[in-house]
KOLKETI-293000 format. One record per atom (N, C-alpha, C): residue in three letters; x negated, y negated, z negated. Coordinates in steps of 0.05 Angstrom, whole numbers, padded with zeros to 5 digits, always signed. Each point is the difference from the previous one (the first is absolute). Layout:
AlaXYZ
...
END
This chain:
Met+00151+00115-00865
Met+00026+00004+00010
Met+00009+00028-00005
Asn+00017+00004-00019
Asn+00010+00027-00007
Asn+00027+00005+00014
Leu+00001+00021+00015
Leu+00025+00007+00014
Leu+00012+00024-00012
Ser+00026+00001-00001
Ser+00013+00024-00010
Ser-00003+00021+00022
Phe+00006+00025-00007
Phe-00003+00022+00019
Phe+00018-00005+00024
Glu+00025-00009-00004
Glu+00019-00005+00022
Glu-00010-00023+00017
Glu-00011-00021-00011
Glu-00010-00023+00015
Glu-00024+00010+00017
Trp-00017+00016-00012
Trp-00023+00010+00014
Trp+00008+00017+00024
Arg+00020+00018-00005
Arg+00010+00018+00022
Arg+00012-00017+00023
Lys+00016-00020-00007
Lys+00012-00017+00020
Lys-00022-00015+00016
Arg-00019-00011-00014
Arg-00022-00014+00014
Arg-00016+00019+00018
Asp-00006+00024-00010
Asp-00014+00020+00015
Asp+00015+00007+00025
Arg+00027+00004-00002
Arg+00017+00007+00023
Arg-00001-00023+00020
Asp+00002-00025-00010
Asp-00001-00023+00019
Asp-00026-00001+00015
Ile-00023+00004-00013
Ile-00026-00001+00013
Ile-00002+00023+00020
Arg+00008+00024-00008
Arg-00001+00023+00019
Arg+00018-00005+00024
Gly+00023-00012-00005
Gly+00019-00005+00021
Gly-00011-00020+00020
Arg-00013-00021-00010
Arg-00012-00020+00018
Arg-00023+00012+00016
Arg-00016+00017-00012
Arg-00022+00013+00014
Arg+00011+00018+00022
Leu+00020+00015-00007
Leu+00012+00019+00020
Leu+00013-00016+00022
Thr+00014-00021-00006
Thr+00013-00017+00020
Thr-00021-00011+00019
Lys-00023-00010-00011
Lys-00021-00011+00017
Lys-00011+00021+00018
Arg-00006+00024-00011
Arg-00011+00022+00017
Arg+00019+00008+00021
Leu+00026+00003-00007
Leu+00020+00008+00020
Leu+00003-00021+00022
Ser-00001-00026-00008
Ser+00003-00021+00021
Ser-00023+00001+00019
Ile-00025+00004-00010
Ile-00023+00002+00018
Ile+00003+00024+00018
Leu+00009+00023-00011
Leu+00004+00024+00017
Leu+00021-00005+00021
Val+00022-00012-00007
Val+00022-00005+00019
Val-00010-00019+00022
Val-00014-00021-00007
Val-00010-00018+00020
Val-00020+00015+00018
Ala-00017+00016-00012
Ala-00020+00015+00017
Ala+00014+00019+00019
Leu+00021+00014-00010
Leu+00014+00018+00017
Leu+00016-00014+00022
Leu+00012-00023-00006
Leu+00014-00016+00020
Leu-00020-00009+00022
Val-00023-00010-00009
Val-00020-00010+00019
Val-00011+00023+00017
Leu-00001+00023-00012
Leu-00010+00024+00015
Leu+00015+00003+00026
Phe+00026-00005-00001
Phe+00016+00004+00024
Phe-00001-00024+00020
Phe-00011-00022-00009
Phe+00000-00024+00016
Phe-00028-00008+00009
Val-00021+00014-00008
Val-00027-00007+00007
Val-00010+00018+00022
Pro-00001-00010+00025
Pro-00010+00016+00022
Pro-00030+00006-00005
Pro-00011+00020+00012
Pro-00026+00010-00007
Pro-00025-00014+00011
Pro+00000-00023+00014
Pro-00025-00010+00011
Pro-00023-00004-00021
Leu+00006-00008-00024
Leu-00021-00003-00020
Leu-00005+00027-00015
Val+00021+00016-00001
Val-00003+00025-00015
Val-00022+00018+00011
Gly-00017+00009-00017
Gly-00022+00018+00009
Gly-00024-00015+00010
Ser+00000-00026+00000
Ser-00023-00015+00011
Ser-00019-00007-00022
Arg-00026-00001+00007
Arg-00021-00007-00019
Arg-00016-00023+00012
Trp-00006-00020-00016
Trp-00012-00025+00009
Trp-00024-00008-00017
Glu-00019-00013+00012
Glu-00023-00011-00014
Glu-00002-00030+00005
Leu-00004-00016-00021
Leu+00000-00029+00003
Leu-00024-00009+00016
Gln+00005-00018+00019
Gln-00021-00011+00017
Gln-00003-00030-00005
Gly+00020-00013-00011
Gly-00002-00029-00004
Gly+00021-00010-00020
Ile-00008-00020-00015
Ile+00018-00015-00018
Ile-00001-00029+00008
Asn+00022-00010+00010
Asn+00002-00027+00010
Asn-00022-00006+00021
Gly-00005+00019+00018
Gly-00019-00004+00021
Gly-00029+00005-00008
Glu-00006+00006-00025
Glu-00028+00005-00008
Glu-00003+00030-00006
Lys-00024+00010+00006
Lys-00006+00028-00005
Lys-00002+00004-00030
Pro+00012+00023-00010
Pro-00001+00004-00029
Pro-00029+00005-00010
Leu-00005-00007-00025
Leu-00026+00005-00012
Leu-00003+00030-00004
Ala-00026+00008+00001
Ala-00005+00029-00004
Ala+00008+00008-00029
Ser+00013+00022-00003
Ser+00007+00011-00026
Ser-00006+00029+00000
Arg+00003+00012-00023
Arg-00009+00028-00003
Arg+00017+00020+00016
Met+00024-00008+00008
Met+00016+00017+00017
Met+00016-00018+00019
Pro+00009+00010+00023
Pro+00015-00017+00018
Pro+00027-00009-00012
Ile+00010-00023+00009
Ile+00026-00010-00008
Ile+00020+00013+00020
Thr+00019+00014-00011
Thr+00018+00016+00017
Thr+00029-00003-00007
Ala+00017+00009+00019
Ala+00029+00002-00004
Ala+00009+00025+00015
Glu+00017+00016-00014
Glu+00011+00024+00012
Glu+00030+00000-00005
Phe+00015+00005+00021
Phe+00030+00000-00003
Phe+00010+00029+00002
Arg+00014+00008-00021
Arg+00011+00027-00001
Arg+00029+00000-00007
Leu+00013+00022+00003
Leu+00028+00004-00007
Leu+00000+00020-00023
Trp+00005-00009-00024
Trp+00001+00018-00023
Trp+00021-00012-00019
Leu+00024+00011-00001
Leu+00022-00012-00015
Leu+00005-00029+00008
Gly-00004-00005+00025
Gly+00003-00027+00011
Gly-00026-00009+00013
Pro+00000-00024+00011
Pro-00024-00010+00013
Pro-00021-00007-00020
Trp-00023+00012+00001
Trp-00020-00003-00020
Trp-00026-00009+00012
Met-00014-00018-00013
Met-00025-00011+00010
Met-00021+00004-00021
Thr-00023+00011+00008
Thr-00022+00004-00018
Thr-00026-00011+00013
Gly-00020-00005-00016
Gly-00025-00010+00012
Gly-00020-00008-00021
Ser-00021-00012+00010
Ser-00022-00009-00016
Ser-00004-00030+00004
Thr-00007-00015-00021
Thr-00006-00028+00002
Thr-00030-00004+00004
Gly-00015+00022+00003
Gly-00029-00001+00002
Gly-00012+00008-00027
Cys+00016-00001-00020
Cys-00009+00007-00027
Cys+00021+00016-00015
Asn+00025-00009+00001
Asn+00022+00013-00013
Asn+00019+00013+00020
Tyr+00016+00018-00010
Tyr+00021+00013+00016
Tyr+00027-00012-00007
Tyr+00018-00001+00020
Tyr+00026-00010-00005
Tyr+00021+00018+00013
Glu+00025-00002-00010
Glu+00023+00014+00011
Glu+00023-00019-00001
Ala+00017+00000+00021
Ala+00022-00018+00001
Ala+00022+00010+00018
Leu+00024-00008-00005
Leu+00022+00005+00019
Leu-00001-00022+00020
Tyr+00009+00006+00024
Tyr+00002-00022+00020
Tyr+00027+00003+00015
Phe+00010-00023+00009
Phe+00024-00001+00014
Phe-00005-00016+00026
Arg+00011+00010+00022
Arg-00004-00015+00025
Arg+00025+00002+00017
Ala+00003-00021+00016
Ala+00022-00001+00020
Ala-00011-00018+00022
Ser+00001+00010+00024
Ser-00011-00014+00023
Ser-00029-00008-00006
Lys-00006-00026-00002
Lys-00027-00009-00005
Lys-00003-00010-00029
Val+00021+00003-00016
Val+00000-00009-00028
Val-00010+00022-00018
Leu-00017-00007-00019
Leu-00012+00019-00018
Leu+00001-00010-00029
Lys+00006+00017-00019
Lys+00000-00007-00028
Lys-00014+00023-00015
Ile-00021-00007-00014
Ile-00015+00020-00016
Ile+00006-00005-00029
Val+00008+00021-00014
Val+00006-00002-00029
Val-00021+00016-00015
Pro-00020-00014-00011
Pro-00022+00014-00014
Pro+00011+00015-00024
Leu-00010+00024-00004
Leu+00008+00016-00023
Leu-00024+00004-00019
Thr-00022+00010+00010
Thr-00022+00006-00018
Thr-00026-00007+00013
Met-00020-00005-00017
Met-00027-00005+00010
Met-00020+00007-00022
Thr-00022+00013+00008
Thr-00021+00005-00020
Thr-00013-00026-00008
Glu-00015+00000-00022
Glu-00011-00025-00010
Glu-00030+00002-00005
Met-00015+00008+00020
Met-00029+00002-00002
Met-00013-00028+00004
Leu-00023-00004-00012
Leu-00014-00025+00004
Leu-00013+00000+00028
Cys+00004-00022+00015
Cys-00009-00001+00028
Cys-00023-00019+00004
Ser-00017+00006+00020
Ser-00022-00018+00007
Ser+00010-00023+00017
Thr+00024+00002+00012
Thr+00011-00021+00017
Thr+00028-00007-00010
Pro+00003-00011-00025
Pro+00026-00005-00011
Pro+00017-00021+00015
Gln-00013-00020+00011
Gln+00015-00021+00015
Gln+00012+00012+00025
Gln-00015+00017+00014
Gln+00011+00013+00024
Gln+00023+00018-00006
Glu-00003+00016-00022
Glu+00021+00018-00008
Glu+00025-00015-00007
Glu-00003-00022-00015
Glu+00023-00017-00008
Glu+00013-00012+00025
Gln-00016-00009+00019
Gln+00011-00012+00024
Gln+00016+00021+00016
Phe-00012+00024+00003
Phe+00013+00022+00015
Phe+00026+00007-00013
Gln+00000+00003-00027
Gln+00023+00008-00015
Gln+00022-00022+00003
Asp-00008-00025-00001
Asp+00020-00022+00002
Asp+00013-00001+00027
Ile-00016+00003+00021
Ile+00011+00000+00028
Ile+00018+00024+00004
Leu-00009+00023-00010
Leu+00015+00025+00003
Leu+00028-00003-00013
Gln+00000-00010-00025
Gln+00025-00003-00015
Gln+00019-00021+00013
Asn-00011-00020+00014
Asn+00016-00021+00011
Asn+00004+00003+00030
Ala-00010+00022+00012
Ala+00004+00005+00028
Ala+00030+00002+00006
Cys+00008-00013+00022
Cys+00029+00002+00007
Cys+00004+00005+00029
Ile-00022-00001+00016
Ile+00002+00005+00029
Ile-00023+00020+00007
Tyr+00006+00019+00017
Tyr-00021+00017+00009
Tyr+00002+00005+00030
Asp-00022+00007+00012
Asp+00000+00006+00029
Asp-00020+00022+00005
Val+00008+00020+00015
Val-00018+00022+00008
Val-00003-00002+00030
Lys-00025-00003+00009
Lys-00006+00000+00029
Lys-00023+00020+00003
Arg+00006+00021+00015
Arg-00020+00022+00004
Arg-00011+00009-00026
Asp-00026-00005-00004
Asp-00013+00010-00025
Asp-00005-00022-00020
Arg+00017-00021+00001
Arg-00003-00023-00018
Arg+00026-00005-00015
Leu-00003-00004-00026
Leu+00022-00008-00017
Leu-00006-00027-00013
Ile+00018-00019+00003
Ile-00004-00026-00012
Ile+00024-00005-00019
Met-00007-00006-00025
Met+00020-00007-00020
Met-00004-00030-00007
Ser+00022-00015+00001
Ser-00002-00029-00004
Ser+00019-00009-00021
Thr-00008-00021-00014
Thr+00017-00014-00020
Thr+00015-00023+00014
Ile+00019-00011-00013
Ile+00015-00022+00012
Ile-00017-00024+00004
Asp-00022-00003-00016
Asp-00017-00024+00003
Asp-00024+00006+00019
Gly+00001+00022+00014
Gly-00020+00005+00021
Gly-00025+00016-00008
Gln-00002+00009-00025
Gln-00023+00017-00008
Gln+00005+00027+00012
Glu-00022+00014+00007
Glu+00004+00026+00013
Glu-00022+00020-00007
Leu+00008+00025+00001
Leu-00017+00023-00002
Leu+00000+00014+00027
Ile-00024+00006+00011
Ile-00002+00013+00025
Ile-00013+00028-00004
Phe+00015+00020+00008
Phe-00009+00028-00004
Phe-00005+00013+00028
Ser-00017+00020+00000
Ser-00003+00017+00024
Ser+00007+00028-00008
Arg+00011+00015+00019
Arg+00008+00028-00006
Arg-00024+00017-00007
Arg+00003+00017-00020
Arg-00023+00018-00008
Arg+00002+00026+00015
END
């Protein structure tokens, strides 16, 4: 596929424009949410105690979730093997996690990591009671964390 210089420049501008638009829209959403996200989760650190009522399998590091405010509501943590980062949005008891990045190391407990990641991405309800955080999906799967 040979493009003339003008076609190449137009295509390059279109690609750059789409990338910029996507980045700006993420930034705008993050800034808007910044003003509407009260701080109960912000600054909290959690360690997983149960997946669907069962104790998590031992892994080389604890499975964690940490909620921070950095250019918007930001969530980081460990899956027991890999690290993840995501934006999160919440209102009342409703929660939406938008995964952004995750490392890709080989794990000794891949099924558990996949299950954790799946529930985390599909979590839509959360509840904080004292030192316990419960994230639930619409079909009743849940992650139970204790405050670190």
